[in-house]
C-alpha positions as CSV (number, residue, x, y, z in Angstrom):
1,M,-77.7,101.4,46.7
2,L,-79.2,98.9,48.9
3,R,-82.9,99.4,49.0
4,R,-83.7,98.6,52.4
5,L,-86.1,99.9,55.7
6,V,-86.4,99.3,59.2
7,A,-90.3,99.8,60.4
8,I,-91.2,99.7,63.9
9,V,-94.7,99.7,64.1
10,G,-97.8,99.2,67.1
11,P,-99.9,100.1,69.3
12,T,-100.0,103.6,70.7
13,G,-98.0,104.3,74.0
14,T,-95.2,101.2,73.3
15,G,-92.0,103.3,72.2
16,K,-92.2,102.6,69.1
17,S,-90.6,106.8,68.5
18,A,-88.5,106.6,71.9
19,A,-86.6,102.8,70.0
20,A,-85.9,104.7,66.4
21,L,-84.4,107.2,68.5
22,Q,-82.6,105.6,69.9
23,L,-81.4,103.0,66.8
24,A,-80.4,105.3,64.6
25,Q,-78.1,107.3,67.3
26,R,-77.0,103.7,67.5
27,L,-76.8,102.7,63.5
28,G,-77.3,105.0,61.3
29,G,-80.4,105.6,59.1
30,E,-83.4,108.2,59.2
31,I,-86.7,108.1,60.8
32,V,-89.4,108.2,58.7
33,N,-92.8,109.6,60.3
34,A,-95.7,107.0,59.9
35,D,-98.4,108.8,62.6
36,S,-101.4,110.5,60.9
37,R,-101.1,112.8,63.4
38,Q,-97.5,113.8,63.5
39,I,-97.5,115.3,60.0
40,Y,-99.5,118.5,61.3
41,R,-97.8,121.5,62.8
42,G,-99.0,122.9,66.1
43,M,-100.2,119.6,67.1
44,D,-97.2,118.7,69.1
45,I,-98.7,117.8,73.0
46,G,-101.3,116.0,72.2
47,T,-99.5,113.6,69.1
48,A,-96.5,113.1,71.7
49,K,-93.9,113.8,68.6
50,P,-89.9,114.0,68.9
51,T,-89.0,117.2,70.2
52,A,-86.9,119.4,68.2
53,A,-84.2,118.4,70.4
54,E,-84.7,114.8,69.4
55,R,-85.0,116.4,65.9
56,R,-82.0,117.4,65.4
57,L,-80.0,114.2,67.5
58,V,-81.5,112.3,63.9
59,R,-83.0,113.2,60.7
60,H,-86.5,113.1,60.4
61,H,-88.7,113.4,57.6
62,L,-92.7,113.9,57.3
63,Y,-93.1,115.8,60.8
64,D,-94.9,119.3,60.8
65,I,-95.5,119.1,56.9
66,R,-99.3,119.9,56.9
67,D,-101.2,123.3,58.2
68,P,-104.5,121.6,60.6
69,A,-106.6,122.8,58.5
70,D,-106.1,121.3,55.8
71,S,-106.7,117.7,54.7
72,F,-104.0,114.8,53.8
73,S,-104.9,111.8,52.4
74,L,-103.5,108.6,52.3
75,A,-101.8,109.0,48.5
76,E,-100.8,112.1,49.3
77,Y,-98.8,110.4,52.1
78,Q,-98.2,107.5,50.2
79,Q,-95.8,109.9,47.6
80,A,-94.2,111.8,50.1
81,A,-92.6,108.9,52.2
82,A,-91.8,107.5,48.4
83,A,-89.6,110.9,48.2
84,A,-88.3,110.8,51.4
85,F,-87.1,107.3,51.2
86,E,-85.5,108.2,47.2
87,Q,-83.6,110.8,49.4
88,I,-82.3,109.1,52.2
89,W,-81.4,105.9,50.4
90,A,-79.2,108.2,47.7
91,R,-77.1,109.3,50.8
92,G,-76.3,105.7,51.7
93,T,-78.0,105.3,53.8
94,F,-81.9,103.7,55.4
95,P,-85.1,104.9,56.7
96,W,-86.3,103.9,59.4
97,L,-90.4,103.7,59.5
98,V,-92.0,104.4,63.0
99,G,-96.0,105.3,63.8
100,G,-98.9,103.2,64.7
101,T,-101.1,104.2,61.8
102,P,-101.8,101.3,60.5
103,Q,-103.0,102.6,56.9
104,Y,-99.9,104.3,56.3
105,A,-97.7,101.6,57.6
106,W,-99.8,98.9,55.4
107,A,-100.1,101.6,52.8
108,I,-96.0,101.5,52.4
109,L,-94.8,97.5,52.9
110,E,-97.9,96.6,51.5
111,A,-97.3,98.2,48.3
112,W,-101.2,99.6,48.4
113,Q,-102.6,100.8,44.9
114,V,-104.4,103.9,46.6
115,P,-107.0,106.5,44.8
116,A,-105.8,109.9,44.6
117,V,-109.2,111.2,44.7
118,P,-109.1,115.0,46.0
119,P,-110.7,115.5,48.6
120,D,-115.1,117.2,48.0
121,P,-116.1,119.2,50.8
122,D,-119.6,119.0,49.3
123,L,-120.3,116.1,49.6
124,R,-118.3,115.7,53.0
125,A,-120.3,118.5,54.1
126,R,-123.8,116.3,53.1
127,L,-122.6,113.2,54.7
128,E,-121.2,115.2,58.2
129,A,-125.0,116.1,57.6
130,V,-126.3,112.7,57.3
131,A,-124.4,111.4,60.4
132,A,-125.2,113.7,62.7
133,S,-129.2,114.2,61.8
134,S,-129.6,110.1,61.8
135,G,-126.1,109.3,63.4
136,P,-123.5,107.5,62.6
137,G,-124.5,103.5,62.1
138,S,-127.0,105.2,58.8
139,L,-123.8,105.9,56.9
140,H,-122.2,103.6,57.1
141,A,-125.1,101.2,56.4
142,R,-124.9,102.9,53.2
143,L,-121.4,102.0,52.8
144,A,-122.2,98.6,53.9
145,E,-124.5,98.5,50.5
146,V,-121.9,100.0,48.5
147,D,-119.1,98.4,49.6
148,P,-119.0,95.4,52.4
149,V,-115.5,94.6,52.6
150,A,-114.6,98.8,53.3
151,A,-117.9,98.3,56.0
152,S,-116.3,95.0,58.1
153,R,-112.7,96.9,58.3
154,I,-114.0,100.3,59.6
155,D,-115.5,100.7,62.6
156,P,-119.0,102.5,62.1
157,R,-118.5,105.3,65.2
158,N,-115.4,106.6,62.5
159,V,-117.5,109.0,60.8
160,R,-114.2,110.4,58.4
161,R,-113.7,107.4,57.5
162,V,-116.9,105.8,56.3
163,I,-117.0,109.8,54.5
164,R,-113.6,108.5,52.6
165,A,-115.0,105.3,51.4
166,L,-118.2,106.6,50.4
167,E,-116.5,109.9,49.1
168,V,-113.9,106.9,46.7
169,Y,-116.7,105.2,45.5
170,E,-118.5,108.0,44.3
171,H,-116.4,109.5,42.7
172,T,-114.0,106.8,40.8
173,G,-117.4,104.1,41.0
174,R,-115.5,101.6,42.9
175,P,-115.1,100.8,45.9
176,I,-112.0,101.8,48.1
177,S,-111.4,98.8,49.0
178,E,-111.0,97.9,45.1
179,W,-108.4,100.1,45.1
180,Q,-106.6,99.5,48.0
181,R,-105.0,95.9,46.4
182,K,-101.9,94.7,47.4
183,G,-99.1,95.4,45.6
184,T,-95.3,94.1,45.9
185,P,-92.8,97.2,47.3
186,D,-89.5,97.7,45.6
187,F,-87.9,97.1,48.6
188,E,-86.8,94.9,51.1
189,Y,-87.9,95.4,54.9
190,L,-87.5,94.0,58.9
191,L,-90.4,94.6,60.6
192,F,-91.1,95.1,64.6
193,A,-93.9,95.2,66.8
194,I,-92.8,96.0,70.2
195,D,-95.1,94.2,73.5
196,I,-96.4,95.6,75.8
197,P,-99.3,93.5,78.1
198,R,-102.4,95.5,77.3
199,A,-103.1,96.0,80.9
200,E,-99.5,97.7,81.5
201,L,-100.1,99.8,78.2
202,Y,-103.0,100.8,79.3
203,R,-101.3,102.5,82.3
204,R,-98.7,103.3,81.0
205,V,-101.6,106.2,78.3
206,D,-103.5,107.0,81.3
207,E,-100.4,108.3,82.9
208,R,-99.3,109.7,79.1
209,V,-103.0,111.6,79.1
210,K,-102.3,113.1,82.4
211,R,-99.2,114.2,81.4
212,M,-100.5,115.7,77.8
213,F,-102.6,118.0,79.8
214,A,-100.4,119.1,83.0
215,A,-98.2,119.9,80.2
216,G,-100.7,122.2,78.2
217,L,-102.8,120.6,75.8
218,L,-106.1,122.8,76.1
219,D,-103.4,125.8,75.5
220,E,-102.2,123.8,73.0
221,V,-105.4,123.4,71.1
222,R,-106.8,127.4,71.8
223,A,-103.6,128.3,70.5
224,L,-105.0,126.4,66.8
225,L,-108.8,127.5,67.4
226,D,-107.2,130.8,67.8
227,G,-105.1,130.8,64.4
228,G,-108.0,129.5,62.5
229,V,-108.5,126.3,63.0
230,P,-112.3,124.8,62.7
231,P,-113.1,123.0,65.3
232,T,-114.7,120.7,62.8
233,A,-111.1,120.4,60.5
234,P,-110.2,116.7,60.3
235,A,-107.2,116.5,62.8
236,L,-109.0,118.2,66.0
237,S,-111.0,115.0,65.8
238,S,-108.2,113.4,66.9
239,I,-108.1,112.0,70.6
240,G,-107.6,114.2,72.9
241,Y,-108.0,117.0,70.7
242,A,-111.6,116.0,70.5
243,E,-112.6,115.8,73.9
244,V,-110.6,119.3,74.3
245,V,-112.4,121.3,71.2
246,A,-115.7,119.5,73.4
247,H,-114.4,120.4,76.9
248,L,-113.6,124.3,75.9
249,Q,-116.9,124.5,73.7
250,G,-118.3,124.1,77.4
251,R,-119.9,120.5,76.0
252,L,-117.6,118.7,78.5
253,S,-116.0,119.3,82.1
254,L,-112.0,118.7,82.3
255,D,-112.3,115.5,84.2
256,D,-115.1,114.0,82.1
257,A,-112.6,115.1,78.8
258,I,-109.2,113.6,80.8
259,E,-111.5,110.0,81.1
260,R,-112.5,110.1,77.7
261,T,-109.0,110.4,76.1
262,K,-107.7,107.9,78.0
263,R,-111.3,106.0,77.2
264,S,-111.0,107.3,73.6
265,T,-106.8,105.4,73.7
266,H,-107.4,102.4,74.9
267,R,-110.3,101.6,72.1
268,L,-107.7,102.7,69.4
269,I,-104.8,100.2,71.4
270,R,-107.4,97.1,70.6
271,A,-108.3,98.5,66.7
272,Q,-104.8,99.2,66.1
273,E,-103.1,94.9,67.8
274,Q,-106.4,94.2,65.7
275,W,-104.0,95.8,62.4
276,F,-100.9,94.3,63.9
277,R,-102.0,90.8,64.5
278,R,-99.9,89.1,67.0
279,D,-99.9,86.1,64.6
280,D,-98.9,87.9,61.1
281,P,-95.4,86.3,59.8
282,R,-93.8,89.0,58.7
283,I,-94.0,90.7,62.4
284,T,-91.3,90.4,65.1
285,W,-93.0,91.3,68.4
286,V,-90.3,92.3,70.8
287,R,-89.5,93.8,74.1
288,D,-87.6,97.0,73.8
289,A,-84.9,98.4,71.8
290,D,-82.0,96.0,72.5
291,D,-84.3,92.9,70.9
292,I,-84.4,95.0,67.2
293,E,-80.7,96.0,67.6
294,L,-79.3,93.0,66.5
295,Q,-81.4,91.7,63.6
296,A,-81.4,95.1,62.5
297,N,-77.6,95.7,62.8
298,I,-76.8,92.6,60.6
299,F,-80.1,93.3,57.6
300,T,-78.7,97.4,57.6
301,G,-75.4,96.7,57.3
302,A,-74.3,99.5,59.1
303,C,-72.0,97.7,61.7
304,T,-71.9,94.2,60.8
305,N,-70.0,92.9,64.0
306,V,-71.1,94.7,66.4
307,I,-71.9,92.1,69.9
308,R,-75.5,93.7,71.9
309,G,-73.4,93.7,74.9
310,E,-71.5,95.8,73.6
311,R,-73.3,98.5,73.0
312,R,-75.4,98.0,76.6
């Protein structure tokens, strides 16, 4: 059994999911999610999740596996992804790992040693209170004292990740940066990212944000809240969802919610680009799915005689 995997990563809005779907239909394989928000049920519009119709075309894994009121740790993701890979390889095919959450992608491809520390609601509540009263910077400064490496990697405004790093330190006595050491995966892989100039990518995601709001993002968030998901749930801190919650609570106008969602998405793109650096020799930057096809074709042994021009 060939233990091989093809990954398509990179910034949001570059067309990773569409490319993977197209390629899986051509070459075979099954798609495994590497987006930390697409795991949640009921969060479809704001996460640009593959539709039910698309998921019927090719087998998809790790979508809609968790309630948005619940947490989902990186260690849990690693375990779930590993189980999905084993099932796929046992069927004699291969995974397409697809998503823009850098921690998910690198945890798999670099075999991170992730601490299995469960969430501590009481500790999180205390740390959230500190951030609310003294500002996120004070919490980040606390992290810098115990784990300067992690602090250098985490945006001070990302309170959720700062709290998680402090939580791991509190429960294990070791910095999370020490836990997140790299290993060697027990499979071979190809790694691609789709190259879209930043100005064009900003234009695309701005249009996508407008489409999401027009498609019913407000109603989607209302349904989550009415279904018992707390507005403070980590899932609702996601871009788009946090802005809609603020709008529904009367803290933002609709226009402001839309504009803030656009700006937050731009900021996310810049952060993702930092994680998936263009000078990383492991990543092949391509224009579209056709640029991936020939290399993935040969690597997976799916259709070794295919010529790209015959596929168009």
